[in-house]
PDB file of N, CA, C and O in Angstrom, chain B, residues numbered from 101:
ATOM      1  N   MET B 101     130.257  97.121 102.213  1.00  0.00           N
ATOM      2  CA  MET B 101     129.124  97.535 103.012  1.00  0.00           C
ATOM      3  C   MET B 101     128.790  96.419 103.996  1.00  0.00           C
ATOM      4  O   MET B 101     128.756  95.240 103.646  1.00  0.00           O
ATOM      5  N   LYS B 102     128.547  96.828 105.231  1.00  0.00           N
ATOM      6  CA  LYS B 102     128.116  95.885 106.257  1.00  0.00           C
ATOM      7  C   LYS B 102     126.746  96.322 106.757  1.00  0.00           C
ATOM      8  O   LYS B 102     126.445  97.512 106.841  1.00  0.00           O
ATOM      9  N   ILE B 103     125.932  95.338 107.084  1.00  0.00           N
ATOM     10  CA  ILE B 103     124.576  95.620 107.553  1.00  0.00           C
ATOM     11  C   ILE B 103     124.282  94.792 108.794  1.00  0.00           C
ATOM     12  O   ILE B 103     124.964  93.812 109.096  1.00  0.00           O
ATOM     13  N   THR B 104     123.245  95.218 109.498  1.00  0.00           N
ATOM     14  CA  THR B 104     122.798  94.475 110.664  1.00  0.00           C
ATOM     15  C   THR B 104     121.273  94.432 110.667  1.00  0.00           C
ATOM     16  O   THR B 104     120.611  95.229 110.002  1.00  0.00           O
ATOM     17  N   ALA B 105     120.742  93.502 111.417  1.00  0.00           N
ATOM     18  CA  ALA B 105     119.292  93.383 111.550  1.00  0.00           C
ATOM     19  C   ALA B 105     118.929  93.421 113.022  1.00  0.00           C
ATOM     20  O   ALA B 105     119.537  92.737 113.845  1.00  0.00           O
ATOM     21  N   ASP B 106     117.940  94.221 113.338  1.00  0.00           N
ATOM     22  CA  ASP B 106     117.393  94.264 114.690  1.00  0.00           C
ATOM     23  C   ASP B 106     116.292  93.206 114.744  1.00  0.00           C
ATOM     24  O   ASP B 106     115.140  93.472 114.401  1.00  0.00           O
ATOM     25  N   ARG B 107     116.664  92.014 115.176  1.00  0.00           N
ATOM     26  CA  ARG B 107     115.727  90.888 115.185  1.00  0.00           C
ATOM     27  C   ARG B 107     114.550  91.114 116.131  1.00  0.00           C
ATOM     28  O   ARG B 107     113.505  90.484 115.974  1.00  0.00           O
ATOM     29  N   SER B 108     114.706  92.000 117.102  1.00  0.00           N
ATOM     30  CA  SER B 108     113.585  92.284 118.002  1.00  0.00           C
ATOM     31  C   SER B 108     112.497  93.083 117.288  1.00  0.00           C
ATOM     32  O   SER B 108     111.336  93.056 117.698  1.00  0.00           O
ATOM     33  N   ARG B 109     112.867  93.791 116.225  1.00  0.00           N
ATOM     34  CA  ARG B 109     111.891  94.561 115.438  1.00  0.00           C
ATOM     35  C   ARG B 109     111.302  93.733 114.296  1.00  0.00           C
ATOM     36  O   ARG B 109     110.180  93.986 113.856  1.00  0.00           O
ATOM     37  N   CYS B 110     112.055  92.752 113.820  1.00  0.00           N
ATOM     38  CA  CYS B 110     111.654  91.981 112.652  1.00  0.00           C
ATOM     39  C   CYS B 110     110.328  91.263 112.908  1.00  0.00           C
ATOM     40  O   CYS B 110     110.126  90.644 113.953  1.00  0.00           O
ATOM     41  N   GLU B 111     109.437  91.365 111.929  1.00  0.00           N
ATOM     42  CA  GLU B 111     108.143  90.690 112.006  1.00  0.00           C
ATOM     43  C   GLU B 111     108.003  89.602 110.947  1.00  0.00           C
ATOM     44  O   GLU B 111     106.927  89.031 110.771  1.00  0.00           O
ATOM     45  N   GLY B 112     109.104  89.319 110.238  1.00  0.00           N
ATOM     46  CA  GLY B 112     109.096  88.214 109.281  1.00  0.00           C
ATOM     47  C   GLY B 112     108.331  88.457 108.006  1.00  0.00           C
ATOM     48  O   GLY B 112     107.841  87.506 107.396  1.00  0.00           O
ATOM     49  N   HIS B 113     108.209  89.713 107.577  1.00  0.00           N
ATOM     50  CA  HIS B 113     107.503  89.998 106.329  1.00  0.00           C
ATOM     51  C   HIS B 113     108.192  89.343 105.134  1.00  0.00           C
ATOM     52  O   HIS B 113     107.525  88.961 104.173  1.00  0.00           O
ATOM     53  N   GLY B 114     109.514  89.208 105.182  1.00  0.00           N
ATOM     54  CA  GLY B 114     110.261  88.487 104.161  1.00  0.00           C
ATOM     55  C   GLY B 114     110.535  89.263 102.886  1.00  0.00           C
ATOM     56  O   GLY B 114     110.974  88.679 101.895  1.00  0.00           O
ATOM     57  N   MET B 115     110.288  90.559 102.888  1.00  0.00           N
ATOM     58  CA  MET B 115     110.556  91.350 101.689  1.00  0.00           C
ATOM     59  C   MET B 115     112.044  91.334 101.344  1.00  0.00           C
ATOM     60  O   MET B 115     112.416  91.263 100.173  1.00  0.00           O
ATOM     61  N   CYS B 116     112.881  91.400 102.359  1.00  0.00           N
ATOM     62  CA  CYS B 116     114.326  91.391 102.134  1.00  0.00           C
ATOM     63  C   CYS B 116     114.770  90.049 101.548  1.00  0.00           C
ATOM     64  O   CYS B 116     115.583  90.006 100.624  1.00  0.00           O
ATOM     65  N   GLU B 117     114.240  88.973 102.084  1.00  0.00           N
ATOM     66  CA  GLU B 117     114.597  87.639 101.582  1.00  0.00           C
ATOM     67  C   GLU B 117     114.112  87.451 100.150  1.00  0.00           C
ATOM     68  O   GLU B 117     114.815  86.853  99.335  1.00  0.00           O
ATOM     69  N   ALA B 118     112.932  87.949  99.836  1.00  0.00           N
ATOM     70  CA  ALA B 118     112.414  87.828  98.474  1.00  0.00           C
ATOM     71  C   ALA B 118     113.294  88.578  97.483  1.00  0.00           C
ATOM     72  O   ALA B 118     113.473  88.139  96.347  1.00  0.00           O
ATOM     73  N   LEU B 119     113.841  89.706  97.914  1.00  0.00           N
ATOM     74  CA  LEU B 119     114.692  90.516  97.055  1.00  0.00           C
ATOM     75  C   LEU B 119     116.098  89.936  96.932  1.00  0.00           C
ATOM     76  O   LEU B 119     116.673  89.920  95.844  1.00  0.00           O
ATOM     77  N   LEU B 120     116.650  89.459  98.048  1.00  0.00           N
ATOM     78  CA  LEU B 120     118.038  88.987  98.079  1.00  0.00           C
ATOM     79  C   LEU B 120     118.175  87.734  98.948  1.00  0.00           C
ATOM     80  O   LEU B 120     118.667  87.821 100.073  1.00  0.00           O
ATOM     81  N   PRO B 121     117.755  86.590  98.453  1.00  0.00           N
ATOM     82  CA  PRO B 121     117.841  85.373  99.267  1.00  0.00           C
ATOM     83  C   PRO B 121     119.273  84.927  99.558  1.00  0.00           C
ATOM     84  O   PRO B 121     119.496  84.099 100.442  1.00  0.00           O
ATOM     85  N   ASN B 122     120.235  85.464  98.827  1.00  0.00           N
ATOM     86  CA  ASN B 122     121.636  85.151  99.103  1.00  0.00           C
ATOM     87  C   ASN B 122     122.204  86.023 100.226  1.00  0.00           C
ATOM     88  O   ASN B 122     123.314  85.779 100.698  1.00  0.00           O
ATOM     89  N   ILE B 123     121.448  87.036 100.654  1.00  0.00           N
ATOM     90  CA  ILE B 123     121.881  87.951 101.717  1.00  0.00           C
ATOM     91  C   ILE B 123     121.028  87.767 102.976  1.00  0.00           C
ATOM     92  O   ILE B 123     121.555  87.761 104.089  1.00  0.00           O
ATOM     93  N   PHE B 124     119.715  87.618 102.798  1.00  0.00           N
ATOM     94  CA  PHE B 124     118.777  87.559 103.921  1.00  0.00           C
ATOM     95  C   PHE B 124     118.031  86.230 103.940  1.00  0.00           C
ATOM     96  O   PHE B 124     117.725  85.657 102.894  1.00  0.00           O
ATOM     97  N   GLN B 125     117.747  85.753 105.141  1.00  0.00           N
ATOM     98  CA  GLN B 125     116.930  84.542 105.300  1.00  0.00           C
ATOM     99  C   GLN B 125     116.048  84.734 106.520  1.00  0.00           C
ATOM    100  O   GLN B 125     116.523  85.114 107.590  1.00  0.00           O
ATOM    101  N   VAL B 126     114.768  84.470 106.352  1.00  0.00           N
ATOM    102  CA  VAL B 126     113.826  84.526 107.461  1.00  0.00           C
ATOM    103  C   VAL B 126     113.658  83.099 107.977  1.00  0.00           C
ATOM    104  O   VAL B 126     113.301  82.194 107.222  1.00  0.00           O
ATOM    105  N   ASP B 127     113.918  82.908 109.271  1.00  0.00           N
ATOM    106  CA  ASP B 127     113.872  81.562 109.842  1.00  0.00           C
ATOM    107  C   ASP B 127     112.450  81.155 110.215  1.00  0.00           C
ATOM    108  O   ASP B 127     111.504  81.919 110.022  1.00  0.00           O
ATOM    109  N   ASP B 128     112.312  79.964 110.741  1.00  0.00           N
ATOM    110  CA  ASP B 128     110.997  79.423 111.094  1.00  0.00           C
ATOM    111  C   ASP B 128     110.283  80.231 112.167  1.00  0.00           C
ATOM    112  O   ASP B 128     109.058  80.174 112.280  1.00  0.00           O
ATOM    113  N   SER B 129     111.042  80.980 112.952  1.00  0.00           N
ATOM    114  CA  SER B 129     110.418  81.810 113.986  1.00  0.00           C
ATOM    115  C   SER B 129     110.026  83.187 113.450  1.00  0.00           C
ATOM    116  O   SER B 129     109.506  84.022 114.190  1.00  0.00           O
ATOM    117  N   GLY B 130     110.282  83.421 112.149  1.00  0.00           N
ATOM    118  CA  GLY B 130     109.895  84.687 111.535  1.00  0.00           C
ATOM    119  C   GLY B 130     110.883  85.812 111.761  1.00  0.00           C
ATOM    120  O   GLY B 130     110.510  86.983 111.692  1.00  0.00           O
ATOM    121  N   LYS B 131     112.127  85.483 112.029  1.00  0.00           N
ATOM    122  CA  LYS B 131     113.155  86.494 112.261  1.00  0.00           C
ATOM    123  C   LYS B 131     114.210  86.414 111.171  1.00  0.00           C
ATOM    124  O   LYS B 131     114.579  85.327 110.726  1.00  0.00           O
ATOM    125  N   VAL B 132     114.685  87.566 110.751  1.00  0.00           N
ATOM    126  CA  VAL B 132     115.668  87.631 109.673  1.00  0.00           C
ATOM    127  C   VAL B 132     117.073  87.315 110.179  1.00  0.00           C
ATOM    128  O   VAL B 132     117.443  87.651 111.304  1.00  0.00           O
ATOM    129  N   HIS B 133     117.835  86.663 109.316  1.00  0.00           N
ATOM    130  CA  HIS B 133     119.268  86.423 109.527  1.00  0.00           C
ATOM    131  C   HIS B 133     119.998  87.031 108.338  1.00  0.00           C
ATOM    132  O   HIS B 133     119.532  86.948 107.202  1.00  0.00           O
ATOM    133  N   ILE B 134     121.132  87.635 108.606  1.00  0.00           N
ATOM    134  CA  ILE B 134     121.986  88.128 107.530  1.00  0.00           C
ATOM    135  C   ILE B 134     123.029  87.047 107.266  1.00  0.00           C
ATOM    136  O   ILE B 134     123.732  86.612 108.179  1.00  0.00           O
ATOM    137  N   LEU B 135     123.121  86.622 106.018  1.00  0.00           N
ATOM    138  CA  LEU B 135     123.936  85.467 105.652  1.00  0.00           C
ATOM    139  C   LEU B 135     125.368  85.811 105.269  1.00  0.00           C
ATOM    140  O   LEU B 135     126.182  84.909 105.072  1.00  0.00           O
ATOM    141  N   VAL B 136     125.691  87.092 105.161  1.00  0.00           N
ATOM    142  CA  VAL B 136     127.038  87.509 104.759  1.00  0.00           C
ATOM    143  C   VAL B 136     127.594  88.507 105.764  1.00  0.00           C
ATOM    144  O   VAL B 136     126.834  89.201 106.441  1.00  0.00           O
ATOM    145  N   THR B 137     128.903  88.581 105.862  1.00  0.00           N
ATOM    146  CA  THR B 137     129.515  89.589 106.737  1.00  0.00           C
ATOM    147  C   THR B 137     129.785  90.880 105.984  1.00  0.00           C
ATOM    148  O   THR B 137     129.811  91.957 106.579  1.00  0.00           O
ATOM    149  N   GLU B 138     129.987  90.774 104.683  1.00  0.00           N
ATOM    150  CA  GLU B 138     130.240  91.937 103.830  1.00  0.00           C
ATOM    151  C   GLU B 138     129.375  91.790 102.585  1.00  0.00           C
ATOM    152  O   GLU B 138     129.420  90.757 101.916  1.00  0.00           O
ATOM    153  N   VAL B 139     128.586  92.820 102.270  1.00  0.00           N
ATOM    154  CA  VAL B 139     127.701  92.764 101.110  1.00  0.00           C
ATOM    155  C   VAL B 139     128.528  92.961  99.842  1.00  0.00           C
ATOM    156  O   VAL B 139     129.242  93.957  99.728  1.00  0.00           O
ATOM    157  N   PRO B 140     128.448  92.036  98.888  1.00  0.00           N
ATOM    158  CA  PRO B 140     129.172  92.194  97.630  1.00  0.00           C
ATOM    159  C   PRO B 140     128.704  93.451  96.881  1.00  0.00           C
ATOM    160  O   PRO B 140     127.525  93.803  96.919  1.00  0.00           O
ATOM    161  N   ALA B 141     129.623  94.103  96.216  1.00  0.00           N
ATOM    162  CA  ALA B 141     129.331  95.355  95.507  1.00  0.00           C
ATOM    163  C   ALA B 141     128.123  95.246  94.564  1.00  0.00           C
ATOM    164  O   ALA B 141     127.300  96.161  94.546  1.00  0.00           O
ATOM    165  N   PRO B 142     127.982  94.169  93.782  1.00  0.00           N
ATOM    166  CA  PRO B 142     126.829  94.100  92.872  1.00  0.00           C
ATOM    167  C   PRO B 142     125.476  94.066  93.600  1.00  0.00           C
ATOM    168  O   PRO B 142     124.460  94.463  93.031  1.00  0.00           O
ATOM    169  N   ASP B 143     125.462  93.597  94.848  1.00  0.00           N
ATOM    170  CA  ASP B 143     124.211  93.506  95.603  1.00  0.00           C
ATOM    171  C   ASP B 143     123.897  94.760  96.409  1.00  0.00           C
ATOM    172  O   ASP B 143     122.799  94.875  96.954  1.00  0.00           O
ATOM    173  N   GLN B 144     124.824  95.693  96.496  1.00  0.00           N
ATOM    174  CA  GLN B 144     124.633  96.849  97.368  1.00  0.00           C
ATOM    175  C   GLN B 144     123.414  97.702  97.021  1.00  0.00           C
ATOM    176  O   GLN B 144     122.704  98.114  97.938  1.00  0.00           O
ATOM    177  N   PRO B 145     123.132  97.992  95.741  1.00  0.00           N
ATOM    178  CA  PRO B 145     121.917  98.772  95.464  1.00  0.00           C
ATOM    179  C   PRO B 145     120.636  98.080  95.939  1.00  0.00           C
ATOM    180  O   PRO B 145     119.731  98.732  96.459  1.00  0.00           O
ATOM    181  N   ASP B 146     120.564  96.765  95.761  1.00  0.00           N
ATOM    182  CA  ASP B 146     119.370  96.039  96.209  1.00  0.00           C
ATOM    183  C   ASP B 146     119.301  95.963  97.734  1.00  0.00           C
ATOM    184  O   ASP B 146     118.209  95.973  98.301  1.00  0.00           O
ATOM    185  N   VAL B 147     120.447  95.889  98.400  1.00  0.00           N
ATOM    186  CA  VAL B 147     120.455  95.912  99.871  1.00  0.00           C
ATOM    187  C   VAL B 147     119.964  97.272 100.355  1.00  0.00           C
ATOM    188  O   VAL B 147     119.204  97.347 101.320  1.00  0.00           O
ATOM    189  N   GLU B 148     120.390  98.346  99.694  1.00  0.00           N
ATOM    190  CA  GLU B 148     119.901  99.688 100.041  1.00  0.00           C
ATOM    191  C   GLU B 148     118.377  99.725  99.925  1.00  0.00           C
ATOM    192  O   GLU B 148     117.694 100.282 100.784  1.00  0.00           O
ATOM    193  N   LEU B 149     117.860  99.133  98.866  1.00  0.00           N
ATOM    194  CA  LEU B 149     116.407  99.090  98.668  1.00  0.00           C
ATOM    195  C   LEU B 149     115.740  98.294  99.781  1.00  0.00           C
ATOM    196  O   LEU B 149     114.700  98.704 100.296  1.00  0.00           O
ATOM    197  N   ALA B 150     116.321  97.170 100.155  1.00  0.00           N
ATOM    198  CA  ALA B 150     115.757  96.353 101.233  1.00  0.00           C
ATOM    199  C   ALA B 150     115.732  97.122 102.551  1.00  0.00           C
ATOM    200  O   ALA B 150     114.754  97.050 103.295  1.00  0.00           O
ATOM    201  N   ILE B 151     116.803  97.856 102.839  1.00  0.00           N
ATOM    202  CA  ILE B 151     116.869  98.647 104.071  1.00  0.00           C
ATOM    203  C   ILE B 151     115.781  99.718 104.061  1.00  0.00           C
ATOM    204  O   ILE B 151     115.075  99.912 105.051  1.00  0.00           O
ATOM    205  N   GLU B 152     115.657 100.406 102.936  1.00  0.00           N
ATOM    206  CA  GLU B 152     114.682 101.500 102.825  1.00  0.00           C
ATOM    207  C   GLU B 152     113.239 101.017 102.872  1.00  0.00           C
ATOM    208  O   GLU B 152     112.364 101.735 103.356  1.00  0.00           O
ATOM    209  N   THR B 153     112.979  99.811 102.376  1.00  0.00           N
ATOM    210  CA  THR B 153     111.597  99.348 102.269  1.00  0.00           C
ATOM    211  C   THR B 153     111.169  98.394 103.379  1.00  0.00           C
ATOM    212  O   THR B 153     110.022  97.947 103.397  1.00  0.00           O
ATOM    213  N   CYS B 154     112.068  98.078 104.297  1.00  0.00           N
ATOM    214  CA  CYS B 154     111.676  97.208 105.414  1.00  0.00           C
ATOM    215  C   CYS B 154     110.530  97.878 106.172  1.00  0.00           C
ATOM    216  O   CYS B 154     110.695  98.987 106.679  1.00  0.00           O
ATOM    217  N   PRO B 155     109.375  97.221 106.257  1.00  0.00           N
ATOM    218  CA  PRO B 155     108.213  97.874 106.866  1.00  0.00           C
ATOM    219  C   PRO B 155     108.351  98.160 108.358  1.00  0.00           C
ATOM    220  O   PRO B 155     107.601  98.974 108.898  1.00  0.00           O
ATOM    221  N   VAL B 156     109.287  97.514 109.026  1.00  0.00           N
ATOM    222  CA  VAL B 156     109.458  97.754 110.461  1.00  0.00           C
ATOM    223  C   VAL B 156     110.848  98.331 110.792  1.00  0.00           C
ATOM    224  O   VAL B 156     111.241  98.406 111.956  1.00  0.00           O
ATOM    225  N   GLN B 157     111.567  98.728 109.757  1.00  0.00           N
ATOM    226  CA  GLN B 157     112.884  99.346 109.902  1.00  0.00           C
ATOM    227  C   GLN B 157     113.823  98.496 110.752  1.00  0.00           C
ATOM    228  O   GLN B 157     114.466  98.990 111.678  1.00  0.00           O
ATOM    229  N   ALA B 158     113.887  97.214 110.420  1.00  0.00           N
ATOM    230  CA  ALA B 158     114.741  96.286 111.176  1.00  0.00           C
ATOM    231  C   ALA B 158     116.146  96.177 110.594  1.00  0.00           C
ATOM    232  O   ALA B 158     117.034  95.618 111.238  1.00  0.00           O
ATOM    233  N   LEU B 159     116.365  96.701 109.390  1.00  0.00           N
ATOM    234  CA  LEU B 159     117.666  96.581 108.736  1.00  0.00           C
ATOM    235  C   LEU B 159     118.395  97.912 108.783  1.00  0.00           C
ATOM    236  O   LEU B 159     117.789  98.973 108.629  1.00  0.00           O
ATOM    237  N   HIS B 160     119.716  97.844 109.000  1.00  0.00           N
ATOM    238  CA  HIS B 160     120.510  99.067 109.135  1.00  0.00           C
ATOM    239  C   HIS B 160     121.912  98.855 108.585  1.00  0.00           C
ATOM    240  O   HIS B 160     122.415  97.733 108.535  1.00  0.00           O
ATOM    241  N   HIS B 161     122.538  99.970 108.170  1.00  0.00           N
ATOM    242  CA  HIS B 161     123.962  99.961 107.816  1.00  0.00           C
ATOM    243  C   HIS B 161     124.777  99.957 109.087  1.00  0.00           C
ATOM    244  O   HIS B 161     124.378 100.531 110.100  1.00  0.00           O
ATOM    245  N   LEU B 162     125.909  99.312 109.027  1.00  0.00           N
ATOM    246  CA  LEU B 162     126.884  99.421 110.118  1.00  0.00           C
ATOM    247  C   LEU B 162     127.884 100.498 109.727  1.00  0.00           C
ATOM    248  O   LEU B 162     128.233 100.616 108.553  1.00  0.00           O
ATOM    249  N   PRO B 163     128.349 101.283 110.686  1.00  0.00           N
ATOM    250  CA  PRO B 163     129.345 102.309 110.351  1.00  0.00           C
ATOM    251  C   PRO B 163     130.628 101.660 109.838  1.00  0.00           C
ATOM    252  O   PRO B 163     131.015 100.574 110.270  1.00  0.00           O
ATOM    253  N   ASP B 164     131.267 102.347 108.916  1.00  0.00           N
ATOM    254  CA  ASP B 164     132.538 101.841 108.363  1.00  0.00           C
ATOM    255  C   ASP B 164     133.655 101.881 109.374  1.00  0.00           C
ATOM    256  O   ASP B 164     134.781 101.492 109.065  1.00  0.00           O
TER     257      ASP B 164
END
């Protein structure tokens, strides 16, 4: 699974980072960075949750 973040939408709530700090990091400017190019299989359910619960819908799946 590959994901992307629309940093222009990100408001730095940090919910994704709190859930998966090995996948997401919110920088000092309050914008999310994705730390991996491919989400490991064990983390995929939690990444799905992060995408669904992002309050500003800044996280998305990339097409296969």
